[in-house]
Every structure is written in C-alpha cells, then in structure tokens.
N, C-alpha and C positions, 0 to 999 in steps of 0.2 A: 526258564523263561515265563511259566505261568504265574511265579510269584511276583512278577514286575506288573501284571495285569492287575493285580489286587488293590492297588491303590485309586485308581480311577473308580472301580467299581464300587469300593468303599465309601469314595464321596458321593456317588448316585444314589446308593443305598441311604448313607446318612440323611440326604435331602429329602428323600421318598418317606423314610420313617420318622426324621425328626422336627423337618422344618415347622410344621405346625407349633410344636411345642416350644422349640427354642427362640423362635422371632418373638415371639411374646417376651396323729395318733392323738386327737385329744388327749390331754394328760390323763394317763389312768389312776394314777395318784391323786388327783382330783376328786374323783368318784366319790370316794367316802369322805370328804372334808365339807359335809353340809352345812358348816356354818358360814362358808364361801359362798355368797349367790350364784357366782358362775358354775358351781357343780350342777346346778339346774341346767348346764347346757348340755350334760351328758345324760341326765335322766329329769325331765320335766315334774317328776313326781318328789324330787329333793327340795323340798321346803326349807328356806333360808330360816337360821334361829332367831332372826331380827323380823319385827313386824314391817319393818320399812327400809328400803335401801336405794341409794342412789349412785348408779355408777358414773364416776366423773368423766366427761366427754373425752375421749382418744384415749384416755390411761385407765379406764376402768378393767380394761381386760386386752393384754398385746400377748399374742401366741404365735410361735413358730415350731415345726417339727421338720426333721430330717431322718429318713431311716432306708436302708437296704438289706438285702437279705442275703447278699453275695461276698462283699468285701469290705476293708478298711483300709486308710490309704497306708498304713504301715506292711500290709500284705504286699506291696507294690514297691516302696520305697521305706528304708529303716536305717538307722545309724549303725555304722561298724566301726567303733573307736572315732577318730576325728573326721570320718567321711560318711558320706551318703551311698548307700548301695540301692540299685535298682533290681528287683528280683522278679523278671515275668513270668518264670515257670512257677513260682509260689504264689502269684496272684491268679495265674490261671488255674493251678490245681484247685484253689479255694472256692472257685465259682460253682454256682449250682447250674443244673441243665438250663433253667431259665431264672434269670436274675431280675429282681423288680426294685426299682429305686421309687420313692416317693418323697415329696415335700410339700407340707401345707402350713398356711399362715393364715391368722384371723385378726382384724382389729375392730373392737367394739367402739361405735360411734356415740350410743346414748344406751343407758340400762336403767329402768326402774322398776321396782317391785314393791306391793303392800299387801297386809292381810285384811281380810273383812271376813270376821268370825271363822268358820272353817275352811276359807277360801283363799288361796293366795293368787294374787294377779301380778303378771310380769309383762314387760314391753322392752323391747331391746331390738338395736339396730347394728348390723356389723357389715364389713367386707371381708369375703373369705375368698382364698386361692387354693386349688388343690391339682398338684400334678404327679402324676405316676408314668414310670416306662419300663418295660420288660423288653429284655434282649437274650438271645440264646447263647451260651456257652461256646458253642461253635464258631460264632462270628469271630471271638478273638483268637480262636485256633486255627484261623486263616492266616494270622501274621506270624505263628509259631511253626506250623507244619505245611504252609503252602496248601494247595488245593489239590496236589498230586494224589492224595490218598482218596479222592471221591471221582474215580474214573469210571464212566459208564454209567447210565441210567438206572442200574439197578443199585447204585451206592451212592446217592446224592448227599449233599450238605443240606440238612433240613434249617433253614432259618424262619421258621413260621414263629418262634417265640416271640418275634419284634411286634409290641404293641405300646400305644402311648395312650393317655388320657390328660387334658388340661382344660381346667374350667377357673374363671373367676367371676364372681357374681356378688351383688349387694343381697342382703337378708333383713327383712323387717319382720317381726315376731311377736304375737300377742299370745301370752300363755296363762293357763288356769290350771290349778291344783288343789284337788279337795280333799280333807279327810273324811273317810267314812267309818266313824266310830273311832276305837283306839287301835284297830289293827291295820287298816287298809288307806292307802293314799294313792288317787289316782292323777296322773298329771296328763295335759295336753297342749300343744302348742300350735298354733296355725301360723305357716310362714308364708310370706309373699317374696318371690325371687325376682331380680332383674340383673340378667346376664350380661356380662362384659365381654366376655372372649370365651370360646370352647374349640377344643379339637381333639378327635378320638379316632382310634382304629375300629372300623367296622370289620373288616376281613384282613387277614395277614397270614397267607399259605403261599410261602415262597421256598423252591428247591432248587439247588445249583450244582452241575455235575460237570467235568471237564470229559471231552470227546477223548476216546483212547487212542483214537487214529491222527486226529488233526490238532489235538491239544485246544479247540475252540472252547468257549464256555456256553453252556446253553442252560436256560433258565425255564423252569415251570413256575407258573404263579396265578394267585387270585387274590389280589389287593383292592382294599376300598378304604378311604378315610375322608371324614366330614369335618367341616371347622366353620366356625362364625368368628371374625375377628377383623380389627380395623387395619388389617394388613391384607396383601393379596399374594396368593402362590400360583405360579402360572408353569404347568407342566405339559401344556400343548406348546409345541413350536411355533414361533412367530415367523411365517416365510417372508412376511415384509420388513423383518428386523433381526439381522444376523447376531446381534449383539445383545439381544433381550435377554433380561435377567430372570431366574427362577422366582426369586422373591421381588414383588411388584411395590405398592403402594405402601409405605411405613409411617406416613405422615398421620400420627395419632394424636387426636384433639382431645382436651377435657371433657366435652360432651360424650365421647366415647365410653366414659367410665360413669356417666349419669342417664345416659338413655333408658326408656322403659320399653322398647321395642320387644326387646327378648325379655319376655315375662313369664313367670311360671307360680305355680303353688306347691306346698307340702305339708306335710305335719310332723310334728315328733310326739311321740307316744312313751308314756312312762307308767310304771306301778311298783310299789313298794308293800310290803306284807310282814307284819310282826308275827311271827310264829309263837313267840314269848315274848317276856321282858327282854331277856338278850339277844335272842336269835332272829334275823330279819333277812328276807329274800327280796331281790328287786330285778326287774328288767326293763330295758328301753330300747326303741327303734327311734334314731336320730335322721333329720333329713330325708324323710321318705317321700319324696316328690318328683318334679319334672320342671324343667325349663324350654319353652318353646322358642326356636332361634329362627328369626326372619330377618335381621339385620346381618349385612355383610358375609351371607351365607356362600361357601363355596365347598365342591365335593369333588373327588377324583376316584376313578375306579379303573381296573385291568385285570384281564384275564388272558391266558394264553400261553406262548411259548415264543422265546427270543433268543437268538444266537448270536454270540458276541466273538468277532475274528480279530480283535487287536486294534490299536492305533499307532500311526506313524509319527514319532514325536520330533524327529529330526529338525523340522522346520522350526520347532520350538527353541528347542537347544541350539541349533547353529545361528539361526537368525531372530531369535526371540519374538517369534511372531506367534500371536496367542489365538490368531482366527481359527487355527485348528482345533483347539480347545471347545471355542462355541460351537464348531461344526460337530464335534465329539459329543458334546452336551445335546444337540439337537438330535444325532442320530440314535443315542440312547434312549431320549425321549419317544421318539418316534418308533423304536423298536418296543417298546413297552405299550405304546398307542393308548395312552390313557384317555377316557372319557369324562366330560365334565357333568356335574350335577348341581345344579344352583337351587334348587327347591328347599324350601324352607322344612326343619326337622324338630324332633323332640330328644330329649336326653334325660335320662335318670341322675338324681344327685348322686354323689358319692355317698352311700347310706353306711351307718354305722349301727351295729347290734351290741349291746351291752347286757351281761349275764353276772349279777353278783350276789353275794351273800355276806352280812356282816354278823359278828357276835361280841356284845359287850362283856367283858371280862368284870369291869367295875364300872361306876360313875365316869372313871377317868381314863379307862383303859378299854381300846376296842381292836379287833382285828377284823381283817376281810379278805375275800377273794374274788377276782374278776375275769372274766372273759370278754375279748373284745374282737369283733370282725369287722373288716371296713371293705367295703366293695366299690372298685373302680371298673364299672363296665365288666369285662373279661379278666380283671386284676382282682387279685384279694390278699389282704394282710390281717394276719391273726395274731393275738398276743393272750398273755394269761399274766396277771399280776397278785402277788400277795402283799398286805399293807397291813400295819400296826399303828395305832395314833393314841396319843396321849395329850392331856392339856393341864393348863393350870387356870381354872376356872373359864372365865370369859375373857381372860388378858392374852392367852397363848394356847396355840394348838399346833402341835408337831405331829407329822405323817411321815413314816418310812415305808418304803416298798421295795419289793423286788420282782422284776418282770421278765418272762422269755418274750421276745421280740425279735423280728429280722432275723432269725436263725441266731441270735445271740443270746447267751446264758448268763452275761456279767451286767445287767441293767440294774443297778441299784438308786432308788429315787428318793427325794425329800421334799416334803411340803412345809410351809410355815404358813401361820395364820396370825398375825398380831393386830390387836384391838386396843387403840388408843383412844379413850372417850369415842366421839363418834365416828372416828377414823378407823377403817381396815385396810390393811395392808397385808397381801399375800404374795408371796413366791411358790411356785410347785414346779417340779424337774422331775423327770422319769429316768434319769441316767444320769447322775451327777459325775460318774467318771467320763461320761461323754463329753463335758465342759470341760474337766480338768485335763483330760488327755485325749483330745479329739482326732489325733493321729490313730487311735487304736479301736475306735467306736463304729459301729453302724447305726446308730441311733442316737439322736441328740434332741431334745425340745425344750421348750421353756413357757411357761406362762406366769404373768405378772400383772398387778394392778392395784388399784386404790379405789375403794368406796364410802360413801357416807350412809352409817347404819342409825336406826334408832329404833327403841321398844324391844331391845334385846333382853333386857332384865324381866321386864313385866311377861314375856313369853316363858321364861324359864320358872318363874314364880308361878305362873298359871299351870303349867304343866306339873310342876311339884305337888301343888296344892290338888289338883285332879286326881292326882295318884294316891296322896294320903287319904281323900275322900273314900276312893274305891277300897283301900285296905280297911278302912274303919267300917264300910257298909259290908263288905264281904267277910270280914275277919277271918282271913286265909292268910297263908304265907305270901309275902311280897312275890316271890320268885315263881308263884305260880298264875299270877294276873297277865292275862293277855292284852 
C-alpha cells in the first residue's frame, strides 16, 4: 500500500524543488590556447597573440556545456542485440549519494581587443545562462525499494540533497591586462551584470519516515527558495479558486531579457608568471560578483512537521472527476504551510577558480596542467585537465587534452585554431567522445567562433627581437633567461 502513495508525493516534491528551474565548464582545453582571444574569458591575463581582434557579432563565441557526476544514458538504457534494455538496477547502483547536474551556455554579442604599448584593452558583451541541480540517490530508491525500510522516526529517508541554482544574465565587460617586465602579467576585468531570471535553494532539509503502526507518512522539513523571474509560482492555496494552478503567469515578453532592474557588478582577476623561459604558472578568479534582484521577486519557506494519511482516488477512477486532485494539491500545500517573501535579494554569480601551469618543450610544443573549480551556491564542480599543444607557425594550432570531470575518467578533448589571413576560426571541445558517443558520456561541451585579427606577425617579431637583444646584452645561455 505504501508504494501507491509514492507517485502523488513525488509530484509535489518535484514541484517544490524543481519548478523554479524547469519553467524557465568553460572549456578547460581553451585555457592554454592563448592565440585565441576568448581564452582571456578564463584568465584576463591571457593576452592574445595579435595586437588587435574583433569578434564578429553573435558568432565570435558560441558555447555550451552539459555535465553530471552520477549517470550516463546507457547506464539506464543500452542495446542488447536488436533490442533496447532498460536496466533500472544498474542505473540506481551507479548513482552517487548526492548527484549534481549542470548546464551552462554563453553567446557573445560583441568582442573587441587592442594593444597599447604594454597594456591590452578588451571589451565584451555576452548573454550567459547557468543551471545546476542536485538530488539524493535515496529519492530514486523509493521507486525500487518502496518506503517500507524507513519505518519509525529513528530511520528516516533523508532527502536533504535536493538543491538547485538557475541564473540567466547579460554581461558587459571592460578588461585591462598589463605586462610588468618580462615575467609577470596581471589582468583585471570589470563586469556589469543585468539579471534576466534567477532561482535557487536557500535551505533543503527534508526527512521522511513511515509510521510503523498506521503506515501514514510523516515529514520533518526546513526548506526555502528564492526566485526572480517573469513567471509566478503559487504555493499558498487560493481559497477563492479551487482550480488555481501552482504555475501562474507565463507571459514572457522580450523586455524581460533586456531590463536593467536586476543589476549587479563584479570582477575577473588573473595573473601569469614566467618562472623561466619554459615554465610558467597562472591563476584566475572569474565572475566574482553579485546581482541585486528587484524585479519579479518571489520566495517561499516552510519549517515543521506534516503527516500524510493518503488520498481516495475512487472518484477520479470511476467518474473521471479531477476535483479531488485539486483538493489533494491544496491539502498538501496547506500541510507544508508555506510563507511567502517577496523582498528583493542579492545572489553571488557562479564563480570559477583556475590554477594552471605550462611548460614549453620547444617553440612548437607545450604541455600544461589545469585545476578548475566552479561554485553554484552550495553546489561545487571540480575538474583536472592535462594538455599538449603544437602548431605550424601562425597558421594552425592543435591542442589535445585529458580531463577528469563529473566523476568521469574518459574525457579526451581537442582544440583547433586556424588562421587564414585576417580570419581566425576556432573549435574547442573537452570531450570528443561525448560528441561521438553521447549515450555513454557524463560531460559534453563545445565552443566555436570566428574573429578578425591584425598585427599578429608584428607582435611575434617584436618578442623575438627583444629576446635576441637580451641574449646579446647578457651573453648567457638562452635557457636561463627569465
């Protein structure tokens, strides 16, 4: 009997935890491809190899990434001869205790950069979206094992791993990067943000057990979420309208994407240091800032205990009368007793930290290692990448990479930078197999774009002349020059 109660509660929990998100890894390989201006998105101290670049509107940089640390499609469904097999036990056994799923994308609207003596100036505008969702393994265990194993208050099912963070915003950036001598480069980029929508979990403490005598369900909870969006969510029952919907206004207008009411500011910081001619280290912090949300603000919180004794579905089955379902929905919402909060609030941006090191084996070969950590409020995504690069002069650069990310150890990436006169075409991917075999991957991403560049040879000639002058003046082995 207890199994038959799972579906309606699943629907309510789904609405509580997911509604704000659904009704709405920068490329690690790119980090060491400094000839591509967009590598400065990951470290503002990454100066492009050309004295001038112009990112063509809308096509200078298009980026998307999907990843999760718990499962792949073929963990659940896979071919067996001429048929497909659904293996729920295999899917469930592979899940983490808490599973994190993320998706982010970015479209560049305009990009411009130029060099003035030892300083590189850049201007960029983009639309960015970041989504992350966390869920506990025990939630899916309900469908396989039922809730009979969670009898009594001393043995509850802990669903506190539920969390989400969603944000869409416009970003306008002005960056400066300066060389201090031959060893040190420091970059800073000021960012202005204009928020389109946001939804996130403030608290997510939820425990559920079954009464050993009555088999009624009992919940202990402390939950809260905030959102600012052009849609509305109604978690307080409307006594004047028995058919009121949980999701209210969905009339999204173009001005919702261009409003400046939800504004904020932040900074990107980066540094590169050459230990010697071959070895260098670098670090950066990207999107360290916040957005103040004042438009379309909604919030709900609840704390306490609630007992669910079941629902009579005979009227629905026999007479196809759905009124009992609306009454059931209201009784659940009344049981949780949500309190609303429509005050403005602020959120930090999904912030990324990079730590890197590179070593040039020769003028055409280099290797690197990169650690990356991205923070989504109370969610965190880490990765480690090894890379190797080679090139054919100024015409072609190829970079291969291997990453450990999203609890996956089979991420082989590839980056290509092709220079044809003033046109620069690039394609970067952190997991080639994810594109070829999407059914078996936990992570897939891609960045590609087209730039107009000038002054590339002049910069290379100037650097070569400066190095020769230093060698001539110091009369030492070139490998010892810092």
